[in-house]
N, C-alpha and C positions, 0 to 999 in steps of 0.2 A: 203361360210369357211370363210373367209376376216369377215364379221360382228361376226360369234361365236369366231374367233381367239379375236376380240376386244372385244367381252362379256365377255370373260374370262379373258383378261388384267383386264379391268375393276374389276371385281370382286376381282381379285387378290390385287388389289391397293386398294380396299374399298371403292371405289369411287364411283359417277353416271358415267353413259356413258360418261359426258364431259371431265370425270379426274377429279374432283374437290370434295375432300373429304367432306361432310357437316355434319360428327359426331364426326371425332377425329382429334384434330390436326395435323399436317402434322410432322413426323417426321423428321430432315436434315441430311442428309449422305454428310458429309463434308470428304474429304480426309485426313486422318491424316498425320501428320508432320514423316518425315522419322523417325526423333529420338528426345525424350522429355529429354533424359537426365537424366535421373533416374537411380538410383543403384540398379542394377538387382541380384547383389550377395545374395544368401542367408544364412545369418550368422544367424542361429539359436540361440540365447543367452536365454533361459528361465530362468525366476526367481522369487524369492517370498520374500516380506517384512518379512514373519516370518523367510526365513531362512537368508537372510541378517542377519537379528537380532540376529538370535544364532551364525551367525558368529563371528558376535561384539563384545557379549556378552563373547564367549569361550577368544577371544583374549584380552579380559580385565582380565577373569580368571586367564589364563595361558596364556601369553605373548611368546609362543614359535616361531619357526621359520617357521613351518608350520602351525600355526595358524593366525601368521600375514600376512605370504606370498596369505592364503585366505581372508583375512582380507583386504588385498591391492586389490586384486582382486573386491571383493564387492564393495569398496569405489568407485571404476571405475566406474561400473555399475550402483551406486547410482548416481555417477556425472552426467553421461551420461545422466541418466532418465531425472534431473533436465532441462538438454539442452534442452530436446525435451517437454516438458511438456506444456499443453495450458498455455499462460498467465494469462488469466483471470481466471483462475483455481489453480492460485500458492495458494493465502490464503487458499484454501478449502483442498488443497494437503497438506499443510505443517501443517494443524490445526489438521489433522489425525496421523494415522499410520508412514504416510511417514516424517513427522516432528519429530515424535519420534524418527525413524532411525536414523535421520541428529544427532540429539542430543546425540543417543547411542554413536556413531562414533565419534562424536567433544568429549563427556568427557572420551574415552577410550584413549588405550597408541598411536594408529597407528598416530596422526598429528605427537606427538612426534618423532617418528623416520624418519631418512633422505630418501628421495624420490629416488628410484631408476631413470636410465637415463627418461626412456621411460614416467615416472611419472613426472619428470622434465618439460618433454617436453611439456605433457598434461597442467602442471599447467602455464607454461611461456604464452602459447597459452589463457589458460583464461584468466588468467593477461591482455595480450594484448586488447581481446575482451573485457573484461571490461571498457577498458579504449574508445574503441573506440563507444560502447555502452551507453555511459553514459549518453544519453540524451534518449534513445529507453528504451520502455515497457519492454523489452527481456534481458534488462541491469540485473534483479532481477534473471531470470532462469541462468545468468553466475555468479552472486554473490553467488548462493546457490551451485552450481558445484562447482567453485573457496573454498568456506570456508573449504570441505573437505580438502584442499589440503596445507592451511597454518597451519604454527605452532601456539601453542595457544599466544593470545595476540598481534598476528600482523595484524595489521588494514590494510586494503584495499581501504576502501572508502573514499574521501573525503567527509566532509560536509556530515556525515551520517546522521545526523536528517533531513537533507532535501531529500535525495538521499535513504535511507536505509526505506521501509512500516514500517508502525507502526507493523505490525504483524510479523514482523520480528527482528524489530528492538533491541527487549530485547536478543535473543537470539545473535543477531551479535554483541552485548557491548559485553555479557557474556564469548564468546568465543575467538573474534577477536580485541576488542577496550575496554580494562580495563579502561580509563581514562574516557570515554562515561559511561562506567558501574558503576563507583563512581557519577558521576555527577545524573545517575539515581538512583541511590538508596540514595540520600540525603532526610533528614525527608520530605522536602517539595515539593521532586519532582522538575520539571525545575524550581519551582518559584524564588528560589536562586540561584544567579547568580555565576559563579566558581569564584575561588581566584583570577584568573587573571582580572576578569571583576571588580571585589570589588577594585583592587590594583590601575587600571587605570580608573577613573570616566570619563562618557562620555557624553560629552555635550546634546547629543541626548535623555539623560534619562531625563534630568530635564522636558521638552516640548516633545510634540508631535504633530507634524501637524496631522491636520483631517484624519482620512485614509480614508474619501470617499466625493467625491465631493457633491454625492447627499445625503441631509440630511433634519431634519424635517417633514414639510409636505408633501416634494417630496419625500422622502423616503417612508411616511406611506403609498403615493398613489400609490406607486409602489407595496407594501403588497396588496392593496384590488383590485389588478387585477388578476382574476380568472387563467387566462392563464399566467400570470408571476410566480403564485405563485404553477402551476401545473408545468411549466418549471425547477423551483426548485429542485421539488419533484424528475423531471427526472434526473436532473443535480446529484441529491443527490446516484439515483440509479444507473446511470454510473459510477461513483464511486465506487461503491458497487464492481460492476461487471468487471471494470477494474481501478485500484486505482493509476496504472502508468501512466495514458492517460494523453499526457499535458495539451490539450485545456481543459479537464473536469476541472483537476486543477486550471487551472489558472480562467477560470470562476467562480468556487468556491470558489476560494480565493477571488474574487474581491466580489461577495455576503457575505461573512464574512466579510470584511470590511466595507462595507452598514451596515450590522446588528450589528457589534461591535461599530461603530459611534453611531448608535441608542441608542445603552444601556449609553453610556456615556453622550450624550447629553441630554435625558429623566429626567424628575425630580423625586429624589428618590422618590416621594408619588405616580409616576404614574406607577413606575415599576412594581407591579402584574397584572395590567390593560393591560400594554404592553405585558406580559409574556400571556395574554388570547388570544391574538390576533394570526394570522399567523406569527409573528414576533419570538412568544414564541417557534411554533410550529417547523418552521425552525430550529431556535437557537437548540433547543432538536435532531433534526433529524440530524443535522450537528455534534455534538458531540457523537451519537450513531456510527455514520458511522462512526468514525475512523479518518476523516479529521480532526478534532479539534488538531489533535497532528501533522498535516503537515506543513512545514515552505517550502513556494513555490516562493517566493523571500526574499531578502533580508532584504528588510522592513521589512515581518515578524516575522524576528528575534528581530529588533528593538521594535517593537510593542510587542512582548511576555516580553523584558525585562522592558519595561517602566511600563507596565501594572503591571509586577509582582511587583515594587514597591509601586505602588497605592494598594495593597491588604495586604501590611504587617503588617500594624494597621486596621482593620474594624471597628476600634470606629471611624474612621475618617467622614467624610460626603462627599457624594457620594461614597465611599471603594465600598460598595454593586455596584452601577453600573460598577467599573471597576472589579467585580469580575464576573459578568456576560459577559461584554464583553472577560474577561480572560478566560474563560472558552471553549472560541471557537481558542484559540491559544494554548494549553495544552493536552496533552494526556488523556482521562478519568482515573479516578482513580490516575493521578498525581497532585492534589492539595488537599493540607489539611490546615487547619486553625489554628494550632496550639494553641487553646483553643480560638477563635474569635467567636464559633457558636454562643455565646448567642448575637453576633449583626446580625447575618443572621435573615433577618425573619423565622416565620414560614412555610409560605407558598413553601418560595424558598429552605428552609431546605429538606422539603417534596420533591420537584422534585429532589434536588441533590442525595438523597437515592433512588430514582427509576431509575437515571441515569446511 
């Protein structure tokens, strides 16, 4: 009888007679903690993008007490959604119907209305969180949630060019920062300094220290190593998945400085040949990824401003060198040439059209 019980116990365990399961990995049975601290209250609040859109449109067409009351609830629903949205999916979410919903809200009458007491509490909590999360990836979640509770033209981010990702920068400037919007709308985009910058000459603009210690043959040897080039491509892919990751941004900023210095150092006759190497491929990838518009450190702003002065007249020697370097520090589409296309070689014009 004892051997029968042992046989039955072994069968139930799914193992051999000595109690060792040689077919499936064991499933650990650990005692759970007494409590996890989960919020177990069931507060079902279903909503749809189309319904919120209809509410915001109705508040714009007929701003009555009732339509604005519904819009206030819809606003809080959207704001709370941004707080819980996955950080790495924010660009994709904002690029679709949810971004259109946010713009519909910001363009309507609701942001111009005074806030209710609980709305002020919500706004103030978000404002504090934005300061506390200034260096964290989730700061963009908080910014999206807070924008819906700001009156038109009220900026809430210091150094917006460095802190606000490119995919949100235009809307942030349009709804929250008129001064930044004016700069973005200048004929040559970022390439012209602001009035304040023009009024106060900066000695740093006269010359620019080397952007990278890795130059010349040392830098070229770097691009001849497949493992290094693969690492560069991986970094650019990581940036696409999480543009707010600080380590990725910092490493890409160093890579950008090295490539820009190569463009500045090479002789103008060798530009096309260099562009046909991995240096050109990585340059193109950095621009297309959107990282070219990122300012990671204060030195990046100085570099951008200096390069802007070097491309004002493309007829000058080595101006095309500076143009290729400048493309790495300005958002795509924000560089124009004021009639200087004639001085850009045909091969580069074709590449620029493809970017």
